[in-house]
C-alpha positions as a printed NumPy array, in Angstrom:
array([[-28.192,   2.165,  -0.945],
       [-25.032,   4.024,   0.018],
       [-23.528,   6.357,  -2.577],
       [-20.127,   5.438,  -3.969],
       [-17.322,   7.656,  -2.744],
       [-14.361,   8.01 ,  -5.052],
       [-10.873,   7.972,  -3.592],
       [ -8.641,  10.942,  -4.317],
       [ -6.524,  10.611,  -7.442],
       [ -2.94 ,   9.536,  -6.781],
       [ -0.429,  12.335,  -7.368],
       [  3.039,  12.021,  -8.833],
       [  4.461,  12.877,  -5.396],
       [  2.49 ,  10.023,  -3.8  ],
       [  3.703,   7.607,  -6.479],
       [  7.306,   8.677,  -5.825],
       [  6.839,   8.309,  -2.055],
       [  5.299,   4.866,  -2.572],
       [  8.311,   3.794,  -4.621],
       [ 10.754,   5.195,  -2.044],
       [  8.919,   3.396,   0.76 ],
       [  9.01 ,   0.112,  -1.169],
       [ 12.769,   0.426,  -1.727],
       [ 13.329,   1.237,   1.941],
       [ 11.591,  -1.987,   2.992],
       [  8.647,  -0.291,   4.684],
       [  5.656,  -2.512,   5.466],
       [  2.444,  -2.087,   3.505],
       [  0.646,  -1.103,   6.71 ],
       [  3.176,   1.674,   7.339],
       [  3.02 ,   2.774,   3.68 ],
       [ -0.762,   3.043,   3.953],
       [ -0.444,   5.099,   7.124],
       [  2.171,   7.436,   5.612],
       [  0.158,   7.886,   2.406],
       [ -3.197,   8.241,   4.214],
       [ -4.575,   5.386,   2.09 ],
       [ -5.897,   1.915,   2.832],
       [ -3.633,  -1.122,   2.517],
       [ -5.835,  -2.242,  -0.364],
       [ -5.286,   1.08 ,  -2.142],
       [ -1.518,   0.7  ,  -1.73 ],
       [ -1.585,  -2.851,  -3.13 ],
       [ -3.689,  -1.799,  -6.113],
       [ -1.573,   1.267,  -6.874],
       [  1.61 ,  -0.791,  -6.696],
       [  0.054,  -3.322,  -9.069],
       [ -0.922,  -0.572, -11.501],
       [  2.626,   0.868, -11.386],
       [  4.115,  -2.644, -11.723],
       [  5.854,  -2.372,  -8.364],
       [  6.435,  -5.678,  -6.621],
       [  5.665,  -5.545,  -2.909],
       [  7.455,  -7.848,  -0.481],
       [  5.395, -10.561,   1.144],
       [  4.358, -10.077,   4.747],
       [  7.033, -10.966,   7.279],
       [  4.466, -11.91 ,   9.91 ],
       [  4.671, -15.578,  10.8  ],
       [  1.763, -17.472,  12.304],
       [  2.518, -19.493,  15.424],
       [  2.17 , -23.2  ,  14.802],
       [ -0.607, -25.046,  16.539],
       [ -2.439, -21.885,  17.621]])
């Protein structure tokens, strides 16, 4: 069984950067890259801070 590895605690500076990135229209993937976090971590932190993230702009091609 693998040991659980805790993620680093979010700092106030990271929370502020997350908020700034959301307001600038940055994608979740780019936010994750800039914050050195997973996309899942960004989604969960935004949820905890009651920040609404925009839906993905990627559109699936029809019939493919």
